[in-house]
N, C-alpha and C positions, 0 to 999 in steps of 0.2 A: 537392341539395347542390353549391354553387358551388365554384370553385376557380379559381387562376390558376397556367397552365403556368410549369415550371422557368423559361423564356427571359424572363418578364415579372417574376419576383420583383425586378430591381433598378428596375423603373417605378414612381414615384410614381405618374403617371398611371393605369396599371391599377388599382391601388387606388383613387382615386377614381372612376373608373369603376363600380367593384364597388361602391361606396357609394352612388353614384347611383342606379344599379339597382335596391339595395335600398329606397332611399327612395321610390324610383317607385311600390312596393308599397302604400305605406300611404296613408291618407286627407287627403286635399288640407290641412285644418286641421292635422293632427298633422305633417303634412311640414312642411310652412311653418315651423312653429315650430322643428322641428328644423335646417331648413337655416339658420335666422337665427342661431342659436347656432353654428351649425360654420362659418359665411361667413368669419370672422377665420381660423381656423385653416388653411380650403383656400388662401385666399390668403397665407399668410402667407411659404411657401415663393416662390412664384412673384414675389414683388413684392420680394426680397432683389439686392442689387447689392454691390458689390465697396466698401469704404471708401474712400474718398482722404485722405490727409495730407500737409500741407507740411511739410518741414524747413526752419527758417531760424537760420543762427548764423555767426559767424564763422570762419576756418579752423582747423581745431585742436579746435572743441567737440565732436567726437565723432559727427556727422550719422548716418554710415555703422555706426559700432560699436554707436548705440542701435537702429540700425533691426536687425541683427544680434542682440543681444540680447532684445530686444522680439517677435519672432518666432523666436526660439530654433534659429536656422541662417545661416549666411553667406551673406547674401543679396548684400551691396555688398563690394566690396574696400575696403581701408582704406590711407587713404595714410599712410605712416611719415614720410617726410621731406618731400615738396613736397605740394602741393594736388593731391588726386585728382579731386574731382568738379568734371567739367566744364559742359557745357551742361545747363541744369536738366531734367530729362528726367521723367517718369511712368514709373516702375519698376513693372511687375507681377510680385508676388512669389504664387505658387503651389506649392503643394503638396497633391498628392491632388485633393481637388475646391475645396480653399478657397484664394481670391484675395482680392489687396488692392494697392491703388494707392499709390505713394510718391513724391511730388514732393521729389525728391534735389536740394539745390541749392548753388553755390558757395557757398564762405563771403563774409559781407556786407564788404564792402571789399576783396574779394581782386582786388588788381588784375596778381598775377603769373599766369605761365603755369601752366595744369593740364597733369594728363598726359592727363586726357580733352579733348577738343576742344570749342570752344564759339563760336559763331560772333556771338554777344552781344559788345559790350564792355564790358558790368558787369554784375554780379551781378543788380541791377534789373531790367536791360532783358531778361536772361536767363530771370527768374522769371516778368514778364508776360507774355514770349512763350509761355510754357507754359502760364499757367492762362487764356489766350484762348479755347480750345474747352472747356477741362474745369475746373469749380470746385473745389477743395477743401473737403471736412466740417469740417477743423478745421486749425489750424495749431500746429505743438510751435517755442517760440522756445528754441533752446539756447546756456547759458554756460555756458563753463568755470569749475568751483566756483575756481579759483584769479582767473579773469578777470572776475568779477563787477562789479568797479568799475574796469575798465580800457578808456578809449575807449569804454564802451556806449552812452553818449548818442549819438553819429553813428552806431551799428548801430541803436538804436530811431527816429532820424529816418527811417533807409531804411526800414525794417520798418515803420513808419506809413504811409508813402509807399506802398508796395506794397499794403498793406490796403485804402487808401482808393481805389487804382485798382481795386482786384479786387470792391470795392463798387459801383465805378461799372459795372464790366463786368457782373456778374451778380447786381446788387442785395440782396447777401446779406452780411450784417456776420459774420467768422469768428471763431468763438471760441479763444481763446488758452490755451496750456498751456505755461507756464512750467517749463523742464527745466533744473535747475541740475546740469550733467555732472561726471563724474570726482571724485566727493567723498572716494573711496579716496583722492585725492591730497593730501588736506590734511593739515596737521600734525595729530598727530604722525605721520611719513613712514612709519613700521614698521608701522603699524596699517591692513591693505587690507583685511579683511574687515569687511563691513557687516552689522547694525547691532553697535553695540559698548558698551562702559558705561563707555568711556574718556570722562572728562569734557570735557577739552580738544579732542576729536576733535569730539563733538557739540555744543560750544560753536562751532566753527569752522562747521560744516555749517549749524548756525542761523542763524548771521551771514551767511553765503552767501547763504541763502534770504531773509532779510530785504532785504538790498540789492537784490536784484532786484526782490522786490516793491514796494519803494519806487519803484525806477525805472518801472514799471508804473502804480503809483499816481499818479505827477506829473505823468502824461500823460492829460488828460479822455479821449480818443479809446481811447486802450489800456485804461485802467482799466475799462471800461465792457464790455470783452471777454475781459478775464481772467477765468479758471475758476479757476487755482490754480498755485501755484509748488511743483515736485516734486524735493527733492533725489535723485540717483539716482547709479548706480554700474554699469559696461555694460560693462566688460572681459570678455572670456573667449576664451580662445585655442582656435582649432580645429585638431585635427591634418590630415594630409594627406587622409586619408579622410572627412574632413567631420566628424567625431565631437569632441565639447567633450573638454577636457582638466580633469579634476575638479578638479586642485590649481591651474588657474590660473584659474578661475571666481570673479570677483568682482562679479557682478551685485547690485544691490539696488534695492529698490522700484519694480522693472520691473513686477510684477503690481500695484502701486498705482497705477502710471501706465497700464497696461492698463485696470484698473478706470474710471480717470476719462476715459480717451478714449473708452469705449463709453457713458457718461452723455451724453458731449458729440455724439454723434454722431444724424444724423435716424434715423427708424425703420427706412428702408428698407436701411442701410447698420450696424445695430447687430449683428445676428446673424451677418452675415460674419465680423465681426471679434472676436465673442465665441466663435466656432468656433474661428478661426484661433490667437487668444490664449491660448485655456481660459479666457474670465472667468467664470469658476464660479458666483459670485454671481448675475450676468445670466442665465446658462444657466437657473439653478433658477428666477428669477424668471420669464421666459418660459415655462418646463417647466410651472410651477404654475399660470399663467393655462390654457396648453392644457388642463389636467386640468379647469380650472372649464368651460371652455366646455365638453368631453366631458360632464362629470358632467350638466351644466346638459340637453346635448341627450339624455341617457340618460333624464333625471326626469321629459321630458316624457312617457315611457311610465305614468307615474305615474295618466292618467287611467283607464286600465285595465290588466287583468293582461296578461302576456305571456306567451305559451304558449313552449317551449323552440324548437319549430319556428319561431319568428318570432326568435328571438334572431340571426342574420346581422347584422340589422341593428345590434344594440348590439356584435357583436364587431366589425363592419366600421369601426366609430365609434371603438373602442378601438385596433384594429389601426393606425388613421390616425394617433391620439393618439401610439403607440408609435412608427414610423416619425419624425414629427416630433420628437419628444423626442431620439432615437437621432441625427438630424440636427442638433439642436442643439447638442447634445454634442461633433459634431467629426467623426462618422462620415459615410460614404457616403450618399447618399437611396436608402435599399436595404429592400424587404422583406424580405432575405434575414436582415438582423440582427433585425428583430423577430420573425420566424418561430424565429431559433436561439436569441432571448431567450424566448420563449412554451414552446417545447422545453425549454430549460434548467429554468426556472422549475418545469416539470410538467405543461406543456400540450402532451400529445401531438399534433402536426399531421402528422405524415410526411413525405414528400419533396413533396408539394403543399399549398399553401395551402388546406386545407376550412375554409370560414368557419364552417359547421354544427359541426365536431369543436370548433373553438375555443370558440364559444359554450357548448356543453355540459360543457367542461372549465374555463374561468371561472368558470362558475356554481358549480361546487365550491370554489371559493377562499372563497364564504359560508358563514357558520354558519346549517346548518336550511335546506340549499337543498331544492327537489323539483322538480316539473314547471310551477311559475308562479314566475314573476320578475314583481316588481313595480317600478314607477318607479323608489321609491327604492333598493330592492336594486339595479338596475341603474347607478343613480348611483354608490351605494357600491361597487358592482367597479368601475366605471370609476376613482374614488379610489384603491384598493386596487394595481389595476395599474398606474397611473401613476405613483404613488408607488414602486413598485418597479423601474420605469424610472428614474425620476431617482437612486435608489439607485445603482441597477447601471451605466446611461451615464453619469450627470456626477459621481456622488460615488465613483463605483468600487468599491462596494461589495461583496465576494464574494459571488458567487450563492447559495453555501452559507448564508451569513448571512442572505441575504433569503428562501430557502427556510424557512429554521427560522422566522424570524418568523411567516411565512403560514400556517405550518402544512403545506407542501408537500413537505415534505423528507421519504427515504424511513426 
């Protein structure tokens, strides 16, 4: 019986080591097929990196406020009267093991003194200094809802120059997400909570979006980079202890913005952002892909009946699947969470991770189980456990509801 000592339970590498040890016991042709199915999953976590966003807009458009709203925490100080952001700088935001990099910039055309220091003479120069060594994955162009038609052409001139310079430096065209900010401040002023059924408010919001879209579409270079223009409201008041005041929370369309951003990110940055901003749709898509990989790997066993004595191979694959789904949901990369999930689900594994015990328990989730499991049954088992992991870790379905559905409740 193979096990992993308690100190190793937070090591994903330990799980992969056990999995590879188990696979090494199989005949070469069978092992090669399984390893091919698992290759993508095994490298999924190794390849991820923090996503990088650049925020651009004139002073007062709410760049720092949007950062706070997007990540559900007070990341940047907000300048209430004078310009706050000085030198364009990459800010690493980290919570638990989740990271993201944001290039917060001075307001375009901002010639005044900022609270924070900046050695560059212009916002353009400041931004280009910051992107020389690190290229953003995407750009958010922010425009205040009440100011979409105020001197925006000059802003777009500078913006276009910056993007063309970045393309020369990094040989990349950056996707643009237009963000209409502070939509809650549009008339009528007494309606701050969005969405609303008020026709006047909605018409004003839609008009602001159309105006900004037209400005982008009138420029051939920017038109080819524009992903979408999204109306938002981002203000939320934080108490001194860092918690949010629910009576002063006016965030709207922030989830929609997060969904769009994850679509525009390169593959290696998608998961990190989805974990941080809890982009549930993308989390479930990736988790379903992982289940398919694991089910296909288990199905390879269909070539011959598998005695329960050989089930640690299958259970290792399924355990790796659970750990990865848990990680994608936003939890730490931990074997402990997978062990606890299985134990709560009704699979008793004790204080040590005994793969033989897991295997014997997992087979009981299938109707008509016996001493032999076929490849089809192994694939079905992976699908059952994987779907339960999605329900628990991503959808946050109560464990008792999952157990009842699986028939493992007492």
